[in-house]
C-alpha positions in Angstrom: 0.4 0.1 -0.1 1.3 3.2 -1.2 2.3 6.2 1.5 -0.5 8.6 0.2 -3.1 5.4 0.4 -2.2 5.2 3.6 -2.9 8.5 5.0 -6.2 8.2 3.3 -6.9 4.9 5.4 -5.7 6.4 8.4 -7.8 9.4 8.1 -11.1 8.1 6.8 -10.6 4.4 7.8 -11.2 3.0 4.4 -10.1 2.6 1.1 -9.7 5.8 -1.3 -12.2 5.3 -4.2 -11.3 4.9 -7.3 -11.6 8.2 -9.7 -13.6 6.7 -12.0 -16.0 4.8 -9.9 -16.6 8.3 -8.4 -18.3 9.1 -11.6 -21.8 9.2 -12.2 -23.1 7.0 -15.4 -23.6 9.2 -18.1 -27.4 9.5 -19.5 -28.3 11.0 -22.9 -30.7 13.8 -22.2 -34.4 13.6 -24.1 -36.8 16.3 -24.7 -38.5 16.6 -21.5 -35.4 17.3 -20.0 -34.9 20.7 -21.5 -38.2 21.8 -20.1 -38.4 23.2 -16.6 -41.3 21.2 -14.6 -42.2 24.4 -13.1 -43.2 26.1 -16.2 -44.8 22.8 -18.0 -48.1 22.2 -18.9 -49.6 25.6 -18.3 -49.5 29.1 -20.4 -45.9 30.7 -20.4 -46.0 33.8 -18.1 -43.3 36.4 -19.8 -40.7 37.7 -17.7 -39.8 41.2 -16.3 -38.9 43.3 -19.7 -40.5 40.7 -22.0 -44.2 41.6 -21.8 -45.6 42.4 -25.0 -48.4 44.5 -23.9 -46.0 46.7 -21.7 -43.4 46.6 -25.0 -45.9 47.7 -27.2 -48.1 50.1 -25.1 -45.5 51.6 -23.2 -42.8 51.5 -25.3 -43.6 52.0 -29.4 -46.7 53.5 -28.8 -45.2 56.3 -26.3 -41.8 56.6 -28.1 -42.0 58.3 -31.6 -38.7 57.4 -33.3 -39.2 53.6 -31.4 -42.6 53.2 -33.5 -40.5 55.2 -36.8 -37.8 52.7 -36.4 -40.4 49.5 -35.9 -42.6 51.3 -39.2 -40.0 51.4 -40.9 -38.4 48.4 -41.0 -42.0 46.7 -41.5 -42.5 48.3 -44.2 -39.3 47.7 -46.0 -39.7 44.3 -45.2 -43.1 43.9 -46.5 -42.1 45.5 -49.9 -40.3 41.8 -50.6 -42.2 39.1 -53.2 -43.1 36.0 -51.9 -43.3 32.9 -54.6 -43.5 29.4 -53.6 -41.4 26.7 -55.6 -40.0 23.2 -55.4 -37.3 20.9 -56.5 -38.5 18.6 -59.6 -36.8 15.2 -60.2 -33.6 16.7 -61.5 -32.8 18.6 -58.3 -34.2 21.8 -59.9 -36.2 24.7 -58.1 -38.9 25.5 -60.2 -41.5 27.9 -59.2 -45.2 26.6 -58.0 -47.9 26.9 -60.2 -49.5 30.1 -60.0 -52.7 28.6 -59.0 -50.9 26.3 -55.8 -52.8 27.2 -52.9 -49.2 27.8 -51.6 -48.9 31.1 -53.7 -53.1 32.4 -53.4 -51.7 32.5 -49.5 -48.8 34.7 -50.6 -50.4 37.0 -52.4 -53.7 37.0 -50.5 -53.2 35.9 -46.8 -57.1 36.4 -46.0 -60.1 38.0 -47.0 -58.6 40.9 -45.3 -55.1 41.6 -45.6 -52.7 41.1 -48.6 -49.4 39.0 -47.6 -48.0 41.7 -47.6 -50.1 43.6 -44.8 -49.7 40.4 -42.8 -46.0 40.4 -43.1 -45.9 44.1 -42.3 -47.9 43.4 -38.9 -46.0 40.2 -38.4 -42.8 42.4 -38.5 -44.1 45.1 -36.0 -44.6 42.5 -33.3 -41.4 40.7 -34.3 -39.7 43.9 -33.6 -41.4 45.3 -30.6 -41.8 42.0 -28.3 -39.2 39.2 -29.9 -42.2 37.3 -31.0 -45.1 37.3 -33.9 -47.9 34.5 -33.7 -49.3 33.7 -37.4 -52.6 31.4 -37.2 -53.3 28.9 -40.2 -56.8 28.1 -40.7 -57.7 25.2 -42.8 -59.8 23.9 -45.2 -60.5 19.9 -45.5 -56.8 20.0 -44.3 -55.2 22.8 -46.8 -54.2 25.9 -45.6 -56.5 28.6 -47.0 -56.0 31.7 -44.3 -53.0 33.3 -42.5 -53.8 35.9 -39.2 -51.4 37.7 -37.6 -52.8 37.0 -33.6 -52.3 40.1 -31.1 -49.0 38.9 -29.7 -50.2 39.9 -26.0 -52.9 37.3 -26.1 -50.9 34.3 -27.2 -48.8 32.0 -25.1 -46.8 28.7 -25.6 -47.9 25.7 -23.1 -44.3 24.6 -22.8 -44.6 20.1 -22.5 -43.1 17.6 -20.5 -44.5 14.7 -22.8 -41.4 15.2 -25.6 -43.3 17.9 -27.9 -41.2 20.7 -26.4 -45.1 22.8 -27.1 -48.0 21.1 -26.0 -50.2 24.1 -27.4 -50.7 27.7 -27.7 -53.3 29.5 -25.6 -55.1 32.5 -26.9 -56.6 34.4 -24.0 -58.6 37.3 -25.7 -61.2 38.9 -22.7 -60.9 36.2 -20.4 -61.9 33.3 -23.0 -59.4 30.9 -23.4 -58.4 28.5 -26.2 -55.7 26.3 -26.7 -54.5 25.8 -30.5 -52.5 22.9 -32.0 -48.8 24.0 -32.2 -49.2 22.5 -36.1 -51.3 25.5 -36.7 -49.5 28.1 -35.4 -46.1 30.0 -37.3 -44.2 31.4 -33.7 -41.5 33.9 -35.3 -39.5 34.9 -32.9 -35.9 36.3 -32.4 -33.0 34.3 -30.8 -32.8 34.6 -26.8 -29.9 33.0 -25.1 -31.7 32.8 -21.9 -35.3 31.5 -23.1 -36.5 29.2 -25.2 -40.1 30.4 -25.8 -39.9 34.1 -25.4 -37.7 35.8 -28.4 -35.5 38.9 -27.2 -36.6 41.9 -29.4 -34.0 44.5 -29.9 -36.4 47.1 -28.1 -35.9 45.0 -24.9 -32.3 45.8 -25.0 -32.4 49.4 -25.5 -35.2 49.3 -22.9 -33.6 51.7 -20.6 -32.7 54.0 -23.2 -36.3 54.0 -24.1 -37.6 54.6 -21.0 -35.5 57.4 -20.2 -36.5 59.0 -23.4 -40.5 58.5 -22.6 -40.2 60.0 -18.9 -37.7 63.3 -20.5 -41.1 63.7 -22.5 -43.5 63.4 -19.9 -41.3 65.7 -17.4 -41.5 68.3 -20.2 -45.2 68.1 -21.1 -45.8 68.5 -17.5 -43.6 71.5 -17.2 -45.3 72.9 -19.9 -48.6 72.5 -18.5 -47.6 73.6 -15.3 -46.2 77.3 -17.1 -43.2 76.5 -15.7 -44.2 77.2 -12.0 -42.9 75.1 -9.4 -44.4 72.7 -7.3 -42.8 73.9 -4.5 -41.0 77.2 -3.1 -38.4 77.4 -0.1 -38.6 80.4 1.8 -36.7 81.8 4.6 -37.2 85.0 6.7 -33.7 86.6 6.7 -31.6 86.7 3.2 -28.7 84.0 3.6 
C-alpha cells in the first residue's frame, strides 16, 4: 500500500475510492429534460422586460422614434415579393404553379389582408416584442388563410411529454382557447436565456427608451404647469 493511500485510510478508515468509480453513469438527454418542470403544462408567463403588452403600450406607442424605427423596418420587409417553389426530379428549384394554394396565400393572406400587409404586421410585432404569432386556418386540411394574432393574447404551453410545446393558449378578454402547434407559426428572435420568448432589439434598449419616454412626460408636465415650481422654500431672513 502506498504511503498516500495509507494516509487516506488512517484518516477515513477505508480505502480511497477510485476516481473512475466516483463518476456517475452518463445518460442521454431527451426533450423532456430541456423543459423546466415548473413551467411545463401551463401557459408561459413572460418575464419582466419581455411582456409584449408593456413593450407595445409603454414603449412603441409612447416614443415617436421607436415607432418610426419599427414601422420603417416593417414596411421595408413587407415590400419583398414572395412566391412558392419546389425541387423537381432533376434537383432544380422551379416556381410552383400560380394557382397553387401556397401561391394564393402568398398573394392574399385572408379576406382582409394581402400577404404584404400580413408580413408588415408580423414584423412590427417581431421588432416590438421579439415574437409574432401567425395562425393557419384550414379547409379540409389545406391552409386557406393566415392571420397575425395580437401578440399579447398568445402564450406557448411548454410540454413535458416530448413535444417541446403542447399547445398555444389564446386568451382574448378572458376567453381561453388552446390551439394545436401545427396551426401556429411562431416567429421569434433568438433569446440565449429563454427558448420560449424571443428577445427583441427593443428589449435590449429598454432603459434608453424609458428614459426618452420619461423625459417627454417631464417636459409636458412642466409646460402644463407653466414652468411654475410645485414647491417653494422660503427663509425669513436673507441667506
